[in-house]
Structures are given as C-alpha cells and as structure tokens.
Phi, psi and omega in degrees: 000146176272136177286114177273133177305317192274333191245342191283129177209099182221143173296308178228163175287149180278149177292155179062023187234138176251126179256132172250129184223125178275132178291348176293333175289355183257006183287172190295332183280345183292143178291336180292340188259004192233142174282159178187185182294332182249015181222112181273321186246137171279158178300326179297324182284321173301315181297317175297318175294325174290323177291336175288312185263339183234032185299337182271003169222027179250125182233124178254126174256115173253120178270152182051061187287352174290342188294143178070021183237015188238175179054211184295342185280334182313319185265004180239156181262048175257332181285162187296321180288322182297331180307320190291330186270322187252343189074170185197162184216125178230175176305324190267313195229160171208147179208126173302157166302139179292142186302320189218127179233130177248108178269134183243123172196151170283342176234072195281353185306312182295320183290326177303311182293329180291317178297318178302334179288340191271121191304312187263018182258146179239119187268128182228086187291144174222117193261126172246120186283148175307326177302319184291318184295315185297313190291341179289337177083001180282339178231160186297145187280343196209135166250124180248119185261115181257121182230175176249128184298328170233112194297333182277349189280326183238132172272172180306319178307313190294318184295316190292325177294320176296319179292326180296311179304313182302324187290314180300324178300314187290322172309313181293311183304314182294319181294314177305313188293317185291322180287318176302320190249020175046054178253164173280146189295143181286327181055072182309159176244134174257126188247129186233119175264111181261171179292154173296157173263182180209127186072228177277357182281123185295322176211154179284349179271141189279092180302317180295316178295322184293312186285328175294322175295314173314301186304319172299332180268354181258143180292338173229136185288153183284145180254170184292144190081350175268347173243136183226161175229160179233027186293149179302336171280102182293159173118172182279147175232161178241123175248129169050038181081001184250131175284123185246113185282144169279145182224132170294134191302334174292343182264355187291318181311309194282344185267097194285351179283332182292125186245322190232128180239122166265131174208169179251282182241347195295335181278359185280337178235139172070031180223142175220128180214091182302334182289344182295109175258329181223144181231144175227134182235124177274006175303142172279171184295348180282344181257053181288336185288319175308315179289322175302316174304314184303304181307313186298342181256006186226036180242019176282143181282138177308319185262004185064020179206159178281154187259117177282324185279345181215107183302320186301338178284002176258017178222170174221140185247139180236127171261125188235096182291338182247022171246140171253185190296324191287326179289320179302327179293333176297321180293314178306305185297331176293322178294337182263347195262012176293072189054036173088000178265145181272135163297134190281055169206147182281141184245122178238153184241137186214121174285143186307321184284348186234026181293143179238153184257156177297152178261151190213161174270353189265066171282148192298142176081351183228026183272125175267345173229084181304157180300142182291151186300150183235040182300136175088356178264174186283334188252136180283171185299317182238156180300168179300144181302133173311145178296140182281142176294150179298146182251146176228157183306135173092351177247161179286161180299329179251010180287117175287159182285166189303326181291335177276340187299135177269356185268013176295146186291347180279345182239046184290137172302148177255349185261024173223153182284342181281145181295330184221147173291154180290152175284159182291153186286142182287156182288147175217154186267355188226173174075021184281141181255159175249144175279171181304328180284348183098354178283163179282133176259146180299142188281141179256149174297156179294319178258081188294333189291345173275354184269170178292153192293349179272357177072199192250165186284135183276341189188163175271156179286131181298338187258310184274337185074013179282158173242077179286164176295141178262188174283163181303143183306329179284348181275086177276092187296317187293325176291329180287313175301317177300316174292328178296311172298330172298322182293329183052052175305144173301126174220164187234162165229141183244127186250160172293320184214158167282125184281326186230174171267160187300325181299309177299318179295328180292310177301316176299319181296314178296331173297310180297318175300313182288324182290327183277356183062021173292314178212099187298332186266000183305315178297311175299328178293317177291314182302309184294321177299319178293315183302322181289325175298319180293313187293323184288320176293320178292330172293320179298317174303314175301315174305314187279356178079017180267351194296312183296327184280333173284325179300315181303320179296325181292317188282342185275128174252122186261128174239129178281145179230117172250138187252136180230154181271167183305349179256011180088359179281128179291130174264099185295332185290343184269359178294125176206179179239135173255135177255139184231149174245140184213128171296331179300327170304320182290317182299312183295318188284334170291326171295321176301315181300318180302317179302308179294340174276352167109346185218141174292149182056028179291320176305311185298318180296319175308305184300328184286319180300321181251036180293341178284343183236346178230148168292163178308310180292319173305318186296314180292327175290331168309318188281330175298318175291321176306312182287342181279338177271114187295328174297327180286315185288322177302318179293312185297318177291330178295311180296327177296315181292318180291318177293327179303304181291331173303305185297316186299305175301320187285331190245358192306313187288328183291325178290322179297340175268000177281174175296165186312308184304320184288326184292321179295317175302315178300311186288333176286327179291314177301315187300326181282336187293309190231148169298322172244107184253147175266140178221172178260136174293128175219106182285147173283158176292317181241124181254136179294159181301343180283336177283327174231074190287149183265152187239127181298322186268007184271179170265161186268124184254128185263339184240031172279141176307313178263134186205163181302129184311324180274319186261342187063029181234166170225118180264119183214167176244116171259158179279173188290328179288318173299315181305317183299308188294326179294318172297324182289327178299319192275001172276347179290143181291337179266005181295133172250298177202181180219165179227129171279117184281101181291140188286126168070012163295151180299331187256005184281166181281124179233135177249131184269135172219177189236129176231113186052047181068015175244131181292134184221146172265143175234153182228093180308148188293309183241144156259130172243127184260126177237163170281135181276153176291340176264117183295342183282325178295306183084306186230156168228148185241144178239152171244119182239128184230093170294123190215123181291152175294338183282351174278133187285343184273359192299314179299319183290321175294326176298314177299323174294316174300325178286329178285330180288319183297322178293322176286329187229095185270001187274353175281147183285310177219143174234107196233137157259144198229132169242148173264126178236158174267116173287112189291339180285328181245347174076013179251164181272142173230164184246115180269123187253140175252113186256118176282354172293341178275122187298327184293322181296315180302310181297324179286334175282327178300316181287343183287141180237338186233152176302327184293324178290325182293316171300315173300316181297327175303307189296323188271324186240002165299147184232161177254146176253349184278000000 
C-alpha cells in the first residue's frame, strides 16, 4: 500500500504488508513528519516503534540508494536516505538505524562506502551483471539514437516527421502483437523534450508548429487529453488551438488516454514510463547528460519480457535534430560513465540519411495471414499509403524513373539463377484487386507463368516510389516461417554458469507440463517417485531397528544449563543437559525438509499420501530423516537430473507449439537447468535492422526469408565466399529461399561445441530452405557453415556439428564448407563435409588433430556443382 501524506497515522507498520513511500514525502514541510490534530504519530515515530518491536521482520528497500551519499553530506546523517542507515536524533525526533536495508543502485559504490563507515553495519553485496538484466527481458535490449550527419542538412521538422513515422509504426506493431496474443494493448507514448522558455515564452521551441507536424503524420488527429505537458508552470496551455493539460509525471504511465507527452527537464529524474517507445529531443548538443538520464529511465519493457515474434518491440528510439555523430558519442559515453557501470542495453547510432527498416516475412501482396482489423483504434490497419511515383510522358503510371530502377545491371541480384530481375508490370485500368485492408493492390499480368520467377512488384517503396521486383509468387514467406517454427528444431543456449539445481528445475517443468495439459500426470509422476524414495529409505530404517532412535533425536531439544555462583564464577560440576519434547520441533524441521525437497508443504503431502499406514508425525519425520542423509539427497539429485532431461527431451517440441506465455515459462525453466540448455528454434515474424543491417554497397537479394515490407528485398554485403556458396545453392532445382543466421541473436540457431574444455556457442551462417519431394511435407531445411581451414577451431566446431546432427535428424543437410582450388580446372570450388552422413560423424568423433580433420575433408568432402 502507498503511504499517503494526509491519511497515514499508525503506531507501527502492520505485519504482512508492503509499504511504498516516496522520499519527497519526508521533507520538513511534509505532514508525515509533523504532529497535528489529525496525526498522533509521525512517520519517524512509526518507523522507530516498528524497528523496536519488529526488528526480525522489518525490511527497508531503498531504490536509487546512491542518492544523498556524496559530497559534504556523505559523512553526516542528515540526508533523508542516510537517516534509515545511520539513524538520527533531533530535539523533536529520534530514530534508530533500520535493522535490515536492501539498497538498490546501478552505481552502488557511494552507498557501499557509506555502509562501511557505519560501525555496526555488515555489507553483503549482490552484483547483477548487465547481461543478466538483458536476458531477464525486463529492459529493452537496444537503444537507437537517430542523429543528423550534417546538422544543417535536415531541419527539425524533417526529423520530427521521421520520429512520428517511427511512432506510428511502433503503435501498429504493438497493436498487432497484443491482438494476436490476446493481451491488453500497450498504447505507446511519444515523448517530446522541448527547449526551456524565457520571459513569458513557455518554450524556445515553436510548440504550434511541432503539434501541427505531429498531427500531419498521424492517421487520426490527436484529441484533447491525448496530449499533455509536465512543464513547471502548472495549468492548462493552448497549443495550435488545442488545450493541453498539465499532468504529474507519476500519473502518465497509468493513463491510457495519453499519447504524446511534452516536457522540458522534469522527466529526466524520478520518472519511469515503460509505454514510452519513441522520443524526440530539441535539446542542443551541450546537454548530453539530460538525454542520457532520460534514456536510462525509459527502457523498461511494457510487458516485463522480451518479445520473441517482433524484434522491433525490443528497442526504443531517440531522435536528435541538433546532434551530429560526435555529440551522439557524448550521449553514449554519458550512459556508460556511471562509475564504470554500463546501462543494460545495447546502444546503436543511426544517421538520418541512412535509416533502415526492419525486415519481415509479411511482404506486401503476399500476406497469407493479414494483420487483424483495427476498427475503433487510433491507428489504421496499414501505414499511410506510400507516395505514388511521378509520371512522365511516355512512361507507364507505375514505372519508376531510370535513376530509381533496381534492375540496373550494376546492381544485379546475386541470389537468383536468372540473369536480370523482371521489369515492373505495366499499368492497367482494369482487373484491380483489393488487399485485405481495402487498399488497392498492384495489378498482375494475366499469364504470370511467362514472367521471371520473382513475379511482379506488389507495391511501391514508401520512400523512393520505385516498384522493384518482389519475391516469386510461390515464395510464401509466412508459410515457410510457420513451417520452420512448427518443427521446433533443436537449438542451444550456452550460459556462463548454471543458475539452479535440477530438483527445482524438475518441479517447475513438471508443473508447467501439467498446467498446460501437455502431460497431465507429470506432477504426480515426480511427486510419487520422490515419495517412494523417502518411503523406501524410512522402511529400511524400521527394518534395521534404527528408526526409533533417530526419531527420538528429532523430537529432543537439548538445552545446556551452566551454573554460576553469585560472583560470576562457573560451577563446572553442575554442567548438565536437560531434554524437552515439542511437536513444534517437528513442524519446524518438516518445513525445512520441504524446502530441501523443492516444494513447500512437501512433508505434509507425503504424510497425507501414506496416512493409512503412518501417523502424521511419523510421515513428517520420514522426510526429516531422508533429507538429513546425504546419500539420500545425492540419489534424489541424480534422479532429478535424469528425469528433468527425460521430460525435457520428450516434451520440447510439444511445448514449442504452445502459446507465447507457455513458451516463455518453458524457456525460463530450461535456461535455469543447465549451463548448456536445449531450446526450440523459433524465428520472429519481424527482425530488427540490427539483425540484418542494410549495406549501401551491397547486392539486392530477392529470396531472403526476411525482406523489406514493400520491395521484398534485402540489400546486404556478403563476402565472396558466402556469395559463391549462395549462388551454388540457388542453381538447385529445389531451392526456395535462404536465411542469414545472425550471430548471437537470442533467436538464432545455435550449436554447442567444446574448445579446450570450455563450452562455446556457434552460429552457422546459412539456413537454406528447399522444396521437399513429398508435397505434404513441403519444405526441407539445411544448415550451411562456410568455414576456412585457417581457423584453429574448425575441428572443434565440426565435432559440435556432428553431435548436433546426431541429436537433430530432421535437417536435410548439415554441412561445413571450404573453398578449394580445383587443380584440373584452375577454378575455385566449394568442398562440403556433410554431418548427416554417419561415416562422416564417426570419423570426426575419432579425429584429434587438425591434420586428421583436413584429411577427412579431402577424402569425404563432396562437391555440389
């Protein structure tokens, strides 16, 4: 409960209650620290009384614990925060130090120094790595800072328009995600930091122009109460004819009507708003610290977990019209300079002229599962229609200019067997189809079999207005993604350390299987097996005649009694033991036994299970004796490890097909169980640009699984070796498409291998999708890893791939590939070692040196061309 300044008045804090108290309510002017007609106890008196009478169950948690611990105040007990740590005494109040304090801070050094200076304090530090925070999903994975390379090249209106476009896109992505998974809509917020004012002028920023620009970029104009401000001058203001109300910053997160927040500096400290998805700052380059503070408070994830299906929802973007690349670096440095601690998010920089779009399987004109309708929402089903290209005499209505054509021979795509991309389809006045959203779709020729296999353009690009060639009509990206995810292919995660023991992981996994009805008896199977282990051990004690003796030891509470004379001298001959029996002793020890068995009330459940042959007391004592015997616990842990992996292997694919909530729980359980944990491969619908960065000097690829929504293409730069392997693959008659497997992304395919007794992850370069000979199966997936002989880890990675091929037999090919020169022809060829062949796996398992590995490649490698 929140401690309210006007109504809170208690002698002591209540048991079993969590209280929230803002330190601002402890200032000298606050009613909480003053007596009055309606207040008997000040908050300081309440805390003193509670610490006096309930010291064994009072826990004080201080967030941002570094505040009030620096400068001249560091050695004095005068700051509000320090009063809790050191206690204080004045003429009016006094309060003892709080018995147990949990201080939380990203910069804990000052707090630690303060605690160390206290004579009676013991510091027990708990360090949380930024990597652990990222993996938790509580914070956004990435902060993207968008700046202008040349500050004079883009005016603030252009940058604001780009920010609004990004905001609208985020709203659509969140709405689609929450509707598909039946969650409450997030309702993202667009935050705009404006300049300070002077004199009677509210802000140095033209607020009228700013709000008008925002409204122009939105599909639905903003209404009153959807735009608010937090300016120091409280009260309503009028901007561009709209009344904009003042809102206290702590109320913003919970008010779902709010869409746009205007502020100056007030949001940089003491504010937390997970709904803030896009930011625009009119701050100048001299203010990097304010922006760094702002970003640090706006990267919490709205749903408290990472989004697997849409990578763009795991990042937040900031637009800076007055910052260039050099000044953006100042922000990055400010974010990382807090006493050596790094903010737990990756920070990317992106110039305005080189902004990239996320790649997706939902390319336009090819959606088999269109976005759900969004009637009644603020945002329409699709983004605003892209501008139509200009028409000139002698050209078709949708024909791009020569400068805009992607089919120029100098930009020939490398991922197709055809020599040139197709020309855009000619315009026609009839035969037009409608997309699911009701917007016009580009027309296709009547006889598409005469066209290139990439088909005709589904839409024009929103920025260039071009109508480039799209993927082949038969390349149904959504169907391919659905096929891959339905397979739940094996993938790994390699952790620095194992977090949990197998007993807890087994209980958690069995509970999940039971709740999700994947295996309704999983919980009972585990529970009854452990019950049987305990019962067998206890029966053995009864048979041997040791049970009663051990039971008495459990029931006996031993108290030492020492005798002293009146002068404090010990009378040694009077030293003896007195014995007491107490049922409470059994209760306490059975509770402790339950904890060791991995679940609360486990001893009680065991006693109930055997109630027909055991008393309640004997049932609990069975459990107490079992956990006290190390050999029994060793046997229990061995069973837990074996059964955990058996359940995991038996149900991994079934769990991968459950809803997102279940998959997240499953992934969390698996991650805790092993240092190297098995997971199910699940590719996202939308990949953020950092997974697939676009290269201005790259080639245009038409058959990559993830592509630009409008063009169906990905422009990227591969090395010559990778291009050669890819070109060879596309000559196959059954080739469909390919996926670049991004290194170290959370959703990428990972294979485990061991190098010098250290567990390592590897991320093969390509997944290739081919048509299966069985039309009902449709597709087959290959893993291809071009890997040079010069790398010393080649043999170890080959061993990992061989073991992976043994465990995961559903891939078509799993190959390591080398570029070699064919002495007979003088040209380079690609030699492939296929680990799906049993003789190759056997040879790799027996190899111990690089020479042996090279020999295996030469003798067992094959050519595909």
